N, C-alpha and C positions, 0 to 999 in steps of 0.2 A: 304276570304283568298284562294289563289290558291292551287291546289293539290300539286305542287312541293314545294311551300313555306311551306306548312303544313308538308310535308315529311321531309324537311331539318330541320325544327324546332324540330320535334320529335326526329330525329337522334341526333342533337346537345344536346338536354336535356338528352337523354340516356347516351351519352358519358360523360356529366358533372356529372351525377349521378355515373357512374362507376368510374370516376376519384376520386370523393370524397370518394368512398369506396374501393379504390385500395389496401390499406393496408390490409383490411379484405379479399378481394378476392384473393390476391396474397401472403398472409402470409404463411410462411413455416409451414407445418403440423408437428406435433410432437407426440411422444408416450404419452399414457395416464399416467401421473405421478402417479396417485393414484393406478392404476392397476399394474404398473411395475416401481416403483420409481428408480430402479437401472439400467434402460435402458440406453444405450449409448446416446440416444437423450434426456434424462432427465438431469436436473441439478444434479450436484454432481459427484462423482467418477464413473468410468466405472465398470460394474459388473464383477465378476468372471464368466467365461463361464461354462455352464453345462458340466459335464464330460461324454462324450458319451460312455466311457468304462463301465459305470455302466449298461447301457442298451441302445444300439444304437437306438432302436425305440422310446425311451423316450426323446432323444435329439431333439432340434429344427433342422429343415431342413436347416436353413441358419442363418446368422447373423440377429439380430433384426433391423439393420439399414434400411432394406427394408420395414419394417412394419410402414407405415406412418399413423398417426392418428391425427384427428383434435381436436380442442377444444371442450369441452362439449357443446352440443346444449342447448340453452335456452329452457325452457318448453314452449309448445304452450299455447296460451292465456287461453284455457279451463282447463289446467292442474294445478289446485290449490289443495292444501291439502284439502281433502273433509270430514272433521270431521262434524258429526251431520247434514248431509244433508239428506233430505227426499229421499225415494226410487225413486220417479218420477224425481227428480233433478239428481240423480245419473245415471238414465237411459238416460236422455237427454244429460248429459255430455259424457256418453259412446258413444253415436251416434255422437256427435259433434267431439270427438277425432277421431273416426273411419273415418268419412268423411274428416277431415282435412288431414288424411294420404292418402287420395285417395280411400278409401274403397277397398283395394286390395283383389282380388278374388283368386289369384294363389300364394300359400304360401308353402315354403319349411318347412317340418315338422321337429321337433327336433329329432335328431338321435345321440346317444352316439358315440363319435369319428368320426362322419360322416357329421354333419352339421356345420363344422368349416368354418372360414372366406373364404379361397380360394374356397371351394365348393359353399358356398353361393353366392360369386361373379360370379362364372361360371353360376349358375342357374339364377341369376338376368340378366345376359347378354342374356340368352335365355328365357326370358319371365316371370320369377318369379317376383312377385310384393311385396313380403315381405318374411321374413325368421325367423326361430328360431335358437338360438344357440344350441349346444349340452346341454344335462342336466348337470348342475353343482351342486356339493354337497355343500350345504350352509355352513355347519360347516367347511369343509376343505377349502372352498373359503375364509372364514373370518380368518382362522388361518395360512394359508400357502401362502407365497408370490410366491413361485415357481409354485404352482398349479394355482394361478391366472394368472400369466404371460404366462403359457403354454396353459391353457385350455380356456381362454377367450381373444380373440383378435378381434378387430373391426377396422374399418377405416371410415373416413368421407371425401368424395371428396368435394372440394370447389364448391360453387354454380357457375354454368357456364353461359355464355352468348351465345346465339345461333343466327345465321343469319336467317332472314326471308326476304320477298320481300321488307320490309319497313325499313331495316337497323338492327342494333344490338338492341335487347331488353333484358334487364335484368329482369329475372322472379321474381320480388319481388313486393308485393302489394304496398309497400311504394311509388313507382314511379307513381302509378296511379294518384296521386294528380297533377302531372305535366301536364297530358293530359286529364283531366276530360271530355273535350268536344270532344276529338278526338278518344278515344278508351275505351273500357271496358275490365276488366279482370274478368273472372268467372271460376268456377270449383274448384277442390280440390287443396291442397297444392302441391301434386305431379304433377298434370297436369293442365295446365291453357288453357283456350280458349281466345285468343286475338281477339277481334272484332274491326276492324278498320272502321272508317267512313270517307273515303276519299272524294275527290271532287265530287260534284253532287250527293251525297247521296248514292253512290254505296257501299254496305257492303261487306266485305270479312273477313273471320275468319281463324285463324291458330291455330292448336293444338300444344302447346308448352310443352315439357317435361323437368322438372328440374332434374338434376342428383343429387342423394342423396348418392351415394356410398352404404354403407351397411345399408341402411334404407329403409322402416320401419323395425325395429328389435325387436324381442321378446327375452329377456334373461330368460332362464328357470332354475329354481332351484328345487331340491328335498329337503324336510325339514320335520321335525316333532316338531320343537321348534319355536314358533312365534318370539321370541326375536332374535334368531340366524338368522332366515330368514330375518328379517328386517335389521339386520346389514349387511348381504350380499347384500340385495337389494339396500341399500343406496349407496354402492360402485358403482353399475352399472347404477343407474337411470339416471345420466347425459348423458349416451351413448346409451340409448335405448328408445323405444316407449311404451313397455309394460314390466313389470316384471311378468313372468309366473310361476305358481306353477304346478309342475308335480304331477298329481294325477292319472296317467294312466300307469306307468311302471309296467308290470306284472312279471318281472323276479325274480329269486330266491334271487338275491342280494338286491332287494327292500323289499322282505319279511324279510330278515335278518336285514336290516337297518331300517325297519318300516317306509317306505315312499312309494311314488307312489300309485299304485292302492290298496295297502294293508292298506292305511288309510281309505278306504271306510268302514271299520269296526268301525271307530271312527269319525263319522260325527261332533261331537262337536269340536274335534281337528282341523278338516279341516276348520270349520267355524272360529275358532280363528286365523288360519293362514291367511285367506283371510281378515278378519277384521283388523288384525294388519297392513297389507300392505295398505289396502284401506284407513285407517285413518291416515297414517303417511308418505305416499309417494306423490311426485308430479306427477309421471307418474301412469297411471292406472294399476290395477292388472288384469291379465287374468288367466284362469285355463284350463288345458287340462285333460279330464276325459275319463274313459271307462264307459260303461253302465252296469247296474245291469241286472241279468237274468229276473227280473220282471220290466216291463215298468213303473208301477206306482212308484216303488222305484227310478227309474232313474229321473222321473219328479220331485219328492219331492227333490231329490238331487240337480238338476239343479236350482230349485226355491230357495233353501237354499243358494246356491252360489251367486245367483243374489242379494238376500236380504243382504248377508254379505258384498257386495261391489264389486263383480266381474264385470268387465266392458266388458269382452269378454269371450265366452266359446267355446272351441274347443272340439268336441265330437267324440271320436273314437267309431265307431259302433260295437265294439266287447266287450265281457266281459273279465275280467282279466284272466279267464281260457282259453280263445280262443287266444292263443299266436301265432299260426301259421296262418299268413295272407293268405297263399296259400290253406290251408285246410278249413278255416272258412271265409265265406263271411261276410262283414260288414253289419249291419242291418240299411239300410237307413230309414226304417219306424220309428225306434227309434229316429234317428237324426231329422226326420221331426216332430215327436211329441215334442221333446225338443224345436225345433225352434218355434213351435206353442204355447208352454207353457210359454216361457220367453220373455222378451222385449229387451234384449241386443243383440248385434251381435253374431251370431253363425257360427262357421266354421265346416265343415264336413270332417271327416277323415276315409278313408277306400275305397277300390275298385277303386282307381284312377290309371289307367295304361296308359292312353293316353287322348288326349283332348276331344274325344267324351264322355269318362267317366266323364270328368269335366262338360260338358254341361248337361249330363243326371242327374248327382248328383245335380247340382244346380236347375235344373227344378223340380226334384222329391222332394227334401227335402225343397226347399225354403231357403237353407242356404245362408249366405252372402259371403262365400268363401270356398275353399277346401284346404286340406293339402295333400301332397304326400310325401312319404318317400322312400320305397324300390324301387319303379319304377324310381324315380329320380336318385338313385345311379347307375342304369344301363344305364339310358338315361337322363342326365342332361338337354337336350334340349326338354324334354317332353312338357313344358309349351309354347314352341314356335311352337308346332304342329308336331314335328318330332316323328316318330315311326318306329319300325322295320317292314319291309314288304318284305317278300321273293318275288323275281321276278316271277310273274305269268302272264298269258295272261290277266287276269282281271286288273292287276295293271300296265300294260304297259303304259297306257295313263298318269297316275299320275307320273310315272317315267320320261317320256319324257317331260312333261310339268311342273314338280315340281322342287324341290330343293333337292339335295342329300348331306348328311352329313356323314362323316366317323367317327365312334366312336374313332378311333385312333387320329383323329384331336382334339376331345374333350379332350382326355387324355393329349395331348400336351398342350392345352390351360390350363388345370388344373395344370400341372407341372409348367408352367410359372407363374401362379398365386401364387403357393407355393413358388417360388423363390422370389416373391415380398412380400408375406405375410407369414412369416415362421410359420410352425406348426410342431408338433412332427411327426417323420417319420412313426410311426405306423398308423397314419391317412392316409398318402400318400399311404402306402402299401395297405391298405384296399380299398381305392378308385380305385387304378390301377387294382386290382383284379376284382372289380365290373364292371368298365367301359369297360374293355377288356375281359370280361367273354366269349363272343362269339368267340373272337380270340383264347383264351386259350383252348376252347373246341376243336378247329380245330388243334391247335398247342400246345399240352400239354407239349412238351419238353421245350418250352419257359417259361411256367408257372413254371415248375420245376426249371429252372434256377433262376427265380425270388425268389422262396421259399428258394433256397440255399444261397441267398445273406444275410449274417448276418448284413452287413452294406451297406446301399444304398447311391447312389449319383445321382444327376440330370443327370450327363453325362451318367451314366450307364442306367438310365431309358429312356432317349431320344434315346439312341442306341437300346435298347430293342424294343421300339415302332417302330423304323425304320425297324428293322429286321422283325417284324410282318407284317408291310405294304408290305415289299418286298415279304414275303411268300404269302400274300393275302388270299382270300377265305371267309372272314367273311361278313355277310350281312350288308348293309348300313342302315342308317336312312333316311326315305323319308318324304317329306312334300309338301304341295301344293304351288302354285306360290306366295302367299303373306307371306310366311314364313320369308323371309329376312327382310321385313319391320317390322314384329312383333318382330323378335329377336333383331333388332337394334333400336327399338322405343325409348328406354330410352336414353334421351339426344339429340333427334333429333326433329326439328320443322317440322311438316308435315301439308300441306294445307288440310283442311277438307271441304272447301266449296268455 
């Protein structure tokens, strides 16, 4: 068969496949009816709007019409309820699931009021490969519809089709059977490598990225009651890739509520929480922990979590007493020891300020990925390689040959995402303060104007950012020449050989 004939046949079959699945690919996204049954996009009567006069910062920043959500994702083949499975089988399934998600290394950490949907989407645009929701209170989540609709939002973009040199290729393994003799698809669910075998045996491969929207996603809960935790987890499991248990919050509110890092005094309760989810969910359970002052206690803790059914462990390399990340350095030695002691994927948390820290942490600890929190709040483009760099003689080459990004532009992108995916105003206010912190230090009068606004609007915020840009003076974010391709990789087909 000639090369051109082969190419045309491949192209026609792809189009036939897409036509057969047109209803699925083009179906109108809708709100999650279980999470927000009174949404305007759900069946039934329209909801009564939240009254912003109660507390303007507690109201949603826009109508819910803009928050488009897809149907629940079917569980991946490996995600079956795992009752009475041996430890080795659980470990194998933990890795199978992790690899099916693309083994993401760059992860947005859970942050109360800060890792909400618009911010996650901004970070994903700039290199983040997975993200956590903010910590959700399991009891309030099960009892209060308003809490569910305001505090947990997600979206799902439809699977896209991308152009490559050989026509339109839909990134689903199901179509491989149409071209068994002409190409192979390998790689993870997130990224595929398409190896074409054209005429005369010349091989050419293309790396293809499938757009997932807000996925992979960890939904994090705090809890101290296994039954309540399971009830909350059952609500979100169709819309996430892991249900995560917060075992690391060190704040006073966690002490008062008996959750987070203060459960470290009651390991049997922690074990029961993990077992309850592991034995009754279709998605895996993950845990985020802090370390004990004694390393051996930390290793016993980690092994207990693995044996209880935890499929992924995120380790914050600080104790619960070490709350100030700027004052206390995270202990990478402890994270390395945990990674060496257990068999499931491990994520490292702590001391991640820029991409060099990412590389150093992964090399030193052997972890399977890293989490970043505070640094991302100031620089959501961190995972794309951008960092603040004051203009100096030594940095002139990077500035001339690299890519410059203005933090005010990131703020504008974030505000636009908030218009598309509504969240409470208090979250927006917090992010604007963090992202524009350098600008506010130079122009404190603008910050005072923001603080004086009892009720925000997008029009006012856009105007404020414009005024800051006109005033000027804040340092930019700089990156090397391959930043653009890294930031835009999600959803783009790139020739790799």
